[in-house]
C-alpha positions as CSV (number, residue, x, y, z in Angstrom):
1,M,134.8,87.5,238.9
2,A,134.6,91.1,238.1
3,S,137.2,93.6,238.5
4,V,135.6,96.1,241.0
5,I,136.7,99.7,241.4
6,A,135.3,101.9,244.3
7,F,134.0,105.4,244.4
8,V,134.2,106.2,248.2
9,S,133.8,109.9,250.2
10,Q,133.2,110.4,253.6
11,K,130.9,113.9,251.5
12,G,129.0,115.0,248.5
13,G,129.7,116.7,246.4
14,V,133.2,115.3,245.3
15,G,132.4,113.3,242.3
16,K,132.2,110.3,243.2
17,S,128.9,109.6,240.8
18,T,130.9,112.0,238.1
19,L,134.1,109.6,238.2
20,A,132.0,105.9,238.8
21,R,129.7,107.3,235.5
22,A,133.2,108.1,232.7
23,L,134.1,105.1,233.7
24,A,131.6,102.7,232.9
25,R,131.0,104.6,229.7
26,E,134.6,104.0,228.4
27,A,134.3,100.7,230.0
28,A,131.1,99.7,227.8
29,A,132.9,102.2,224.6
30,G,135.6,99.0,225.0
31,G,133.5,96.0,224.8
32,L,133.5,95.5,228.7
33,R,130.6,94.2,230.4
34,V,130.2,97.2,232.9
35,K,128.0,97.0,235.9
36,V,126.7,100.7,237.9
37,A,125.9,99.5,241.4
38,D,125.0,102.8,242.6
39,L,124.7,102.3,246.3
40,D,123.1,106.3,247.6
41,T,119.9,105.1,248.2
42,Q,118.9,108.7,249.3
43,Q,120.6,110.8,246.4
44,G,120.4,108.0,243.7
45,T,122.4,110.1,241.5
46,S,123.7,107.6,238.7
47,V,120.2,106.0,238.4
48,D,119.6,109.2,237.6
49,W,121.7,110.3,235.2
50,H,121.0,106.7,233.9
51,R,117.3,107.2,233.0
52,Q,118.0,110.0,231.4
53,R,121.4,109.0,229.2
54,L,118.3,106.2,228.3
55,S,115.7,109.2,227.5
56,Q,117.8,110.2,225.4
57,G,119.2,107.0,223.2
58,I,122.7,107.5,223.9
59,E,125.5,105.1,223.0
60,P,126.7,103.2,224.8
61,V,123.9,101.7,227.1
62,V,125.6,101.9,230.8
63,S,124.3,99.5,233.0
64,V,123.4,101.4,235.5
65,E,120.9,99.4,239.2
66,A,120.6,100.9,242.9
67,F,121.3,98.3,245.6
68,A,120.8,98.6,249.1
69,N,124.2,97.1,250.5
70,A,127.2,96.1,249.2
71,S,126.5,92.5,249.5
72,Q,123.5,93.3,247.1
73,A,125.8,94.7,244.7
74,L,128.9,92.6,244.6
75,A,126.6,88.7,243.9
76,V,126.0,90.1,240.4
77,A,129.5,90.7,240.0
78,S,130.2,87.9,238.0
79,G,128.1,88.1,234.8
80,Y,130.0,91.3,234.6
81,D,134.1,91.9,233.9
82,I,133.8,95.4,235.6
83,L,131.6,96.1,239.0
84,I,131.5,100.0,239.3
85,I,130.4,101.2,242.9
86,D,129.2,104.6,244.1
87,G,129.3,104.8,247.5
88,P,127.4,106.2,249.7
89,A,128.1,109.9,250.2
90,R,128.8,109.5,254.4
91,T,131.0,107.6,256.0
92,S,129.4,104.5,256.9
93,Q,130.0,100.5,257.6
94,A,128.9,99.9,254.1
95,T,132.2,101.9,253.1
96,A,134.4,98.8,255.0
97,E,132.5,96.8,253.0
98,I,133.1,98.2,250.3
99,A,136.7,98.8,250.6
100,K,137.3,95.3,251.6
101,A,136.4,93.8,248.7
102,A,137.1,96.4,245.9
103,N,140.2,95.7,243.7
104,L,140.9,99.8,244.0
105,I,139.4,102.3,245.9
106,V,139.3,105.8,244.8
107,Q,138.1,108.5,247.0
108,P,137.2,112.2,245.1
109,S,138.8,114.8,246.5
110,G,138.9,118.8,245.5
111,A,141.2,121.7,246.8
112,S,140.4,122.2,249.6
113,L,141.7,121.8,254.0
114,D,137.6,121.3,253.9
115,D,137.7,118.6,251.8
116,L,141.2,117.3,252.5
117,R,141.7,116.1,255.8
118,P,138.5,114.8,256.5
119,A,139.5,112.5,253.4
120,V,142.8,111.7,254.4
121,R,141.0,110.2,258.1
122,E,138.7,108.8,255.7
123,F,141.8,106.8,254.2
124,H,143.8,106.4,257.6
125,A,140.1,104.9,259.0
126,L,140.1,102.5,256.2
127,A,143.8,101.6,256.5
128,K,143.3,100.8,260.4
129,A,140.4,98.7,260.1
130,G,143.3,96.2,257.3
131,I,142.9,98.2,253.7
132,P,145.8,97.5,252.7
133,K,147.0,101.5,251.2
134,E,148.5,100.1,247.6
135,R,144.4,99.9,247.6
136,L,143.5,103.2,248.1
137,T,144.0,106.2,245.4
138,F,143.0,109.6,244.8
139,A,141.4,111.9,242.5
140,L,141.4,115.1,241.8
141,N,137.7,116.7,241.0
142,R,136.9,120.2,239.6
143,I,140.3,122.0,240.6
144,A,140.7,125.2,240.3
145,T,144.5,125.3,238.8
146,P,146.9,123.9,238.1
147,S,149.1,125.3,241.0
148,E,145.9,124.6,243.4
149,E,146.3,120.3,242.0
150,A,149.6,121.3,242.7
151,D,149.1,121.7,246.4
152,A,146.3,119.0,246.8
153,R,148.2,116.5,245.2
154,A,152.0,117.2,247.4
155,Y,148.9,117.1,250.6
156,L,148.0,113.6,249.7
157,Q,151.2,112.0,249.2
158,E,152.9,113.8,252.6
159,A,149.5,111.8,254.2
160,G,151.1,108.4,252.8
161,Y,148.0,108.0,249.8
162,S,149.0,107.9,246.0
163,V,146.5,110.0,243.8
164,I,146.1,109.3,240.3
165,D,147.4,110.9,237.4
166,G,145.6,114.4,236.0
167,C,142.5,115.9,237.9
168,L,139.2,117.8,236.1
169,F,138.9,120.8,236.4
170,E,136.1,122.6,237.7
171,R,133.9,123.7,234.3
172,A,131.1,124.6,233.5
173,A,130.4,121.9,229.9
174,Y,131.2,119.3,232.6
175,R,127.9,119.6,234.6
176,Q,126.5,120.5,231.4
177,A,127.3,116.9,229.8
178,Q,126.1,115.0,232.9
179,N,123.1,117.6,232.6
180,I,121.5,115.3,229.9
181,G,123.2,112.0,230.5
182,R,126.0,111.9,229.1
183,A,130.4,111.5,230.7
184,V,132.5,114.2,231.2
185,T,134.6,112.4,229.1
186,E,131.3,113.4,226.7
187,T,131.3,116.6,227.1
188,K,131.3,118.5,223.3
189,F,135.0,120.0,223.7
190,A,137.6,118.0,222.9
191,G,140.2,119.7,224.6
192,L,138.0,119.0,228.0
193,R,138.1,115.5,227.1
194,A,141.3,114.3,226.9
195,Q,141.5,115.8,230.1
196,A,138.9,114.0,231.3
197,D,140.2,110.9,229.2
198,S,143.5,110.7,230.7
199,L,142.4,110.8,234.1
200,I,139.8,108.0,233.5
201,Q,142.9,106.2,231.3
202,S,144.7,107.0,234.9
203,I,141.6,105.1,236.8
204,I,141.9,101.8,234.8
205,D,145.6,101.9,234.7
206,K,146.0,102.0,238.6
207,A,143.5,98.9,238.4
208,I,145.1,96.8,236.4
209,T,148.5,97.3,237.8
């Protein structure tokens, strides 16, 4: 049975697809059988990225497929080493269903209180629904400065949740890489690649502990 890592959020634009795709790319590059299940049938961000990647002939090939719900995605998990769920950009019953099935639930967040407050409420709701807190973790994305990262990390930890080591800073190069079907770990700038690699490795480490 595959390890299931889910990226969830109650809002769009916080980096679910960004992190899901980067994790999938690194897993595929490491020789693992990986599937990204795109559950946002309205946006289909990961599916669109997959098509762009194929059209550019970028290796390794990352398997991405749209699913109407978590149950459909989980039904194919036995054929893979890792199933990465890119959840819908909204709170729904599907979020709880995803969380119950996942080994690790990652919620990306920016540093503004507009991002942090609802993100904490989302995890509080999952914890109240019976999801163990040790399976809930945050990843910081679109961060402006190291001090902003530190403040956001402190806020989330004070709320009672773990935060993945590292973060993604707000950089145009990350968007440019994704625009052509690459992951943030495949940007042409070595320093930014290293930063993204470090964050993704931290997610992997958290998932296997």
